[in-house]
N, CA, C and O of each residue as an XYZ file, in Angstrom:
324
protein
N      46.021    -61.658      5.199
C      47.218    -61.636      5.091
C      47.630    -61.714      3.461
O      48.305    -60.959      2.761
N      47.126    -62.603      3.257
C      46.522    -63.302      1.472
C      45.401    -62.187      1.106
O      45.507    -61.402      0.164
N      44.678    -62.228      1.704
C      43.317    -61.923      1.494
C      43.916    -60.159      0.568
O      44.111    -59.641     -0.531
N      43.953    -59.954      1.856
C      44.555    -57.911      1.928
C      45.687    -58.189     -0.195
O      45.592    -57.567     -1.252
N      46.151    -58.840      0.041
C      47.277    -58.598     -0.877
C      46.256    -58.887     -2.517
O      46.041    -58.152     -3.480
N      45.924    -60.000     -2.258
C      44.068    -60.665     -3.519
C      44.102    -60.027     -3.659
O      45.112    -59.726     -4.295
N      42.910    -58.598     -3.247
C      42.083    -57.976     -3.503
C      43.192    -56.884     -4.472
O      42.812    -56.557     -5.597
N      44.274    -56.476     -4.051
C      45.005    -55.136     -4.371
C      45.336    -55.941     -5.881
O      45.038    -55.402     -6.946
N      45.879    -57.068     -5.826
C      45.812    -57.771     -7.043
C      45.296    -57.338     -8.014
O      45.780    -56.403     -8.653
N      43.872    -58.119     -8.414
C      42.909    -57.737     -8.982
C      42.578    -56.802     -9.389
O      42.245    -56.679    -10.568
N      42.565    -55.674     -8.372
C      42.558    -54.342     -9.446
C      43.735    -53.633     -9.552
O      43.822    -52.502     -9.073
N      44.673    -54.181    -10.139
C      46.330    -54.251    -11.280
C      45.068    -52.751    -12.017
O      45.169    -51.527    -12.101
N      43.953    -53.815    -12.415
C      45.266    -53.169    -14.674
C      43.780    -51.504    -14.196
O      43.548    -50.440    -14.770
N      43.264    -52.076    -13.103
C      42.406    -50.836    -13.368
C      43.524    -49.395    -12.690
O      43.417    -48.194    -12.939
N      44.912    -50.360    -11.467
C      45.127    -49.107    -11.078
C      46.367    -48.355    -11.651
O      46.642    -47.178    -11.414
N      47.418    -49.626    -12.824
C      48.004    -48.672    -13.911
C      47.150    -48.203    -14.943
O      47.766    -47.645    -15.851
N      45.040    -48.299    -15.175
C      44.904    -47.078    -15.689
C      44.863    -46.050    -15.446
O      44.941    -45.084    -16.205
N      44.726    -46.087    -14.276
C      44.830    -44.865    -13.763
C      45.907    -43.889    -13.912
O      45.979    -42.660    -13.922
N      46.664    -44.804    -14.015
C      48.808    -44.136    -13.841
C      49.025    -43.881    -14.340
O      49.885    -43.000    -14.347
N      47.979    -44.831    -16.244
C      48.799    -44.046    -17.867
C      47.308    -42.402    -17.488
O      47.755    -41.269    -17.304
N      45.927    -42.619    -17.455
C      45.860    -41.354    -17.555
C      46.210    -40.014    -17.042
O      46.087    -38.902    -17.556
N      46.922    -40.594    -15.303
C      47.808    -39.152    -15.193
C      49.221    -39.024    -15.627
O      50.148    -38.236    -15.442
N      49.030    -39.989    -16.202
C      50.436    -40.118    -17.305
C      50.491    -38.588    -18.055
O      51.216    -37.611    -17.867
N      49.913    -38.729    -18.541
C      48.760    -37.936    -20.018
C      47.899    -37.155    -19.830
O      47.521    -36.607    -20.866
N      47.158    -36.699    -18.489
C      47.153    -35.687    -17.820
C      47.924    -34.611    -17.920
O      49.043    -34.492    -17.422
N      46.811    -33.080    -19.152
C      47.632    -31.998    -18.804
C      47.521    -31.337    -17.996
O      48.149    -30.290    -17.838
N      46.383    -31.961    -17.024
C      46.025    -30.609    -16.308
C      46.748    -31.544    -14.732
O      46.882    -30.914    -13.683
N      47.172    -33.183    -14.828
C      48.582    -33.329    -13.744
C      49.367    -32.408    -14.213
O      49.305    -31.728    -15.237
N      50.629    -32.493    -12.764
C      52.001    -31.724    -12.311
C      52.543    -32.217    -12.837
O      52.004    -33.242    -13.253
N      53.537    -32.060    -13.143
C      55.026    -32.743    -14.010
C      54.645    -33.435    -13.458
O      53.519    -33.803    -13.792
N      55.425    -34.253    -11.970
C      55.575    -33.669    -11.191
C      54.829    -35.349    -10.320
O      55.411    -36.297     -9.793
N      53.456    -35.075    -10.515
C      52.502    -36.428    -10.659
C      52.784    -36.992    -12.177
O      52.191    -38.058    -12.348
N      53.416    -36.628    -13.146
C      52.983    -37.417    -14.294
C      54.754    -38.341    -14.420
O      55.160    -39.479    -14.652
N      55.202    -37.284    -14.168
C      56.476    -38.574    -13.889
C      56.668    -40.053    -13.363
O      57.253    -41.071    -13.735
N      55.528    -39.469    -11.846
C      55.643    -40.184    -10.363
C      54.962    -41.534    -11.448
O      55.499    -42.621    -11.660
N      54.001    -41.168    -11.853
C      52.995    -42.156    -12.639
C      53.565    -43.215    -13.446
O      53.543    -44.416    -13.173
N      54.306    -42.413    -14.923
C      55.531    -42.517    -15.426
C      56.737    -44.061    -14.925
O      57.063    -45.169    -15.352
N      56.902    -43.496    -14.223
C      57.586    -43.779    -13.443
C      57.257    -45.015    -13.153
O      57.902    -45.968    -13.590
N      55.779    -45.197    -12.058
C      55.440    -46.242    -11.679
C      54.868    -47.270    -12.507
O      54.782    -48.421    -12.081
N      54.384    -46.881    -13.906
C      54.418    -47.350    -14.816
C      54.675    -48.792    -15.280
O      54.121    -49.879    -15.447
N      56.348    -47.873    -15.435
C      57.540    -49.196    -15.989
C      57.690    -49.517    -14.910
O      57.356    -50.701    -14.887
N      58.078    -49.133    -13.670
C      58.366    -49.823    -13.287
C      58.322    -51.182    -13.172
O      59.247    -51.993    -13.123
N      56.381    -51.437    -13.112
C      55.126    -52.403    -13.372
C      55.492    -53.279    -14.040
O      55.420    -54.504    -13.941
N      56.139    -52.221    -15.166
C      56.252    -53.341    -17.158
C      57.873    -53.548    -17.217
O      58.235    -54.045    -18.284
N      58.830    -53.292    -16.369
C      60.199    -53.948    -16.901
C      60.916    -53.873    -15.511
O      62.143    -53.780    -15.561
N      60.050    -53.914    -13.702
C      60.645    -53.736    -13.255
C      61.810    -52.351    -12.710
O      61.893    -51.256    -13.266
N      62.530    -52.762    -11.619
C      62.838    -50.903    -10.647
C      63.923    -51.095    -11.871
O      64.003    -51.949    -12.753
N      64.665    -50.028    -11.577
C      66.483    -49.852    -12.233
C      67.094    -49.261    -11.457
O      67.142    -48.144    -10.942
N      67.929    -50.882    -11.427
C      68.975    -50.983    -10.314
C      70.170    -50.478    -10.440
O      71.092    -50.511    -11.256
N      69.801    -49.750     -8.897
C      70.540    -48.876     -8.163
C      71.733    -48.424     -7.873
O      72.171    -49.348     -7.188
N      72.904    -47.301     -7.948
C      74.240    -48.635     -7.495
C      74.386    -48.897     -5.741
O      73.536    -49.710     -5.376
N      75.355    -48.340     -4.481
C      75.245    -48.403     -4.064
C      75.521    -47.171     -3.765
O      75.829    -46.322     -4.601
N      75.395    -46.901     -2.038
C      76.327    -45.368     -1.460
C      77.441    -45.374     -1.644
O      78.044    -44.302     -1.589
N      78.428    -47.092     -2.055
C      79.654    -47.142     -1.773
C      80.831    -46.999     -2.486
O      82.061    -46.967     -2.485
N      78.936    -46.874     -3.595
C      80.597    -47.066     -5.196
C      79.613    -47.944     -5.549
O      78.961    -47.445     -6.465
N      79.104    -49.291     -5.166
C      79.472    -50.366     -6.084
C      78.656    -50.750     -7.315
O      78.177    -51.792     -6.869
N      78.302    -50.676     -8.193
C      78.294    -51.044     -9.294
C      77.081    -51.873     -9.161
O      75.960    -51.629     -9.608
N      77.559    -53.099     -8.339
C      76.972    -53.859     -8.456
C      77.469    -54.781     -9.984
O      76.835    -55.556    -10.699
N      78.084    -54.557    -10.011
C      79.332    -55.439    -11.067
C      80.962    -56.537    -10.713
O      81.885    -56.918    -11.433
N      80.679    -56.683     -9.484
C      81.568    -57.272     -8.290
C      83.702    -57.646     -8.423
O      84.446    -58.620     -8.308
N      83.882    -55.554     -8.841
C      84.950    -56.535     -9.527
C      85.703    -54.607     -7.794
O      85.291    -53.551     -7.314
N      87.103    -55.708     -7.744
C      88.007    -55.013     -6.499
C      87.082    -53.225     -6.705
O      86.376    -52.931     -7.669
N      87.390    -52.305     -5.495
C      88.056    -51.636     -5.074
C      89.489    -51.079     -6.167
O      90.425    -51.746     -6.608
N      89.020    -48.978     -6.416
C      90.514    -49.228     -7.516
C      91.162    -48.947     -6.028
O      92.061    -49.709     -5.673
N      90.767    -47.925     -5.170
C      91.370    -46.472     -4.288
C      91.028    -47.355     -2.827
O      89.927    -47.342     -2.277
N      91.827    -47.859     -2.506
C      91.927    -47.595     -0.494
C      92.324    -46.574      0.212
O      93.465    -46.756      0.637
N      91.671    -45.152      0.646
C      93.094    -44.643      1.417
C      92.380    -45.504      3.135
O      91.762    -46.455      3.616
N      93.154    -44.130      3.418
C      93.110    -44.646      5.563
C      93.400    -43.581      5.983
O      94.620    -43.417      6.010
N      92.824    -42.755      6.335
C      92.515    -41.069      6.880
C      92.575    -41.813      8.307
O      91.913    -42.776      8.693
N      93.806    -40.900      9.129
C      94.248    -40.745      9.974
C      94.041    -39.159     11.324
O      94.278    -38.013     10.941
N      93.705    -39.379     12.417
C      92.867    -38.016     12.510
C      93.835    -38.236     14.159
O      94.181    -39.261     14.745
N      94.030    -36.753     14.494
C      94.314    -36.604     15.899
C      93.045    -36.412     16.563
O      92.097    -35.639     16.427
N      93.510    -37.917     17.756
C      92.591    -38.279     18.669
C      91.931    -36.005     19.434
O      90.996    -35.255     19.713
N      93.324    -36.161     19.332
C      93.673    -34.091     20.123
C      93.197    -33.465     19.394
O      93.418    -32.302     19.729
N      92.383    -33.516     18.153
C      91.552    -32.355     17.902
C      91.193    -33.406     16.416
O      91.804    -33.840     15.439
N      90.479    -33.431     16.719
C      89.320    -33.983     15.611
C      89.467    -33.393     14.134
O      89.447    -34.007     13.067
N      89.620    -32.038     14.375
C      89.526    -31.529     12.788
C      90.368    -31.768     12.041
O      90.177    -31.570     10.841
N      92.093    -32.493     12.714
C      93.374    -32.421     11.717
C      93.231    -33.579     11.245
O      92.643    -34.571     11.675
N      94.012    -33.316     10.008
C      93.835    -34.729      9.314
C      95.585    -34.960      8.746
O      96.137    -34.113      8.043
N      96.246    -36.193      9.185
C      97.404    -36.507      8.639
C      97.525    -37.685      8.269
O      97.327    -38.570      9.101
N      97.957    -38.092      6.644
C      98.971    -39.208      6.271
C      99.742    -39.635      6.208
O      99.799    -40.728      5.645
């Protein structure tokens, strides 16, 4: 595994050059250019922080509101509060 990692890392400069060429290529699709640009930015600056699906932005703030939804077990489509 370490050999594969070392081999891949030895190709870093070439891989970055390929990504930059794709990013600047007028013949590449817009999707390919954006993908290459994102890859270059990720390697240079790290991936941007992504908020979780729960809406927590990583700031460790407590939730502003918690709701409880009570569903009638005989009719799962009904809601009562």
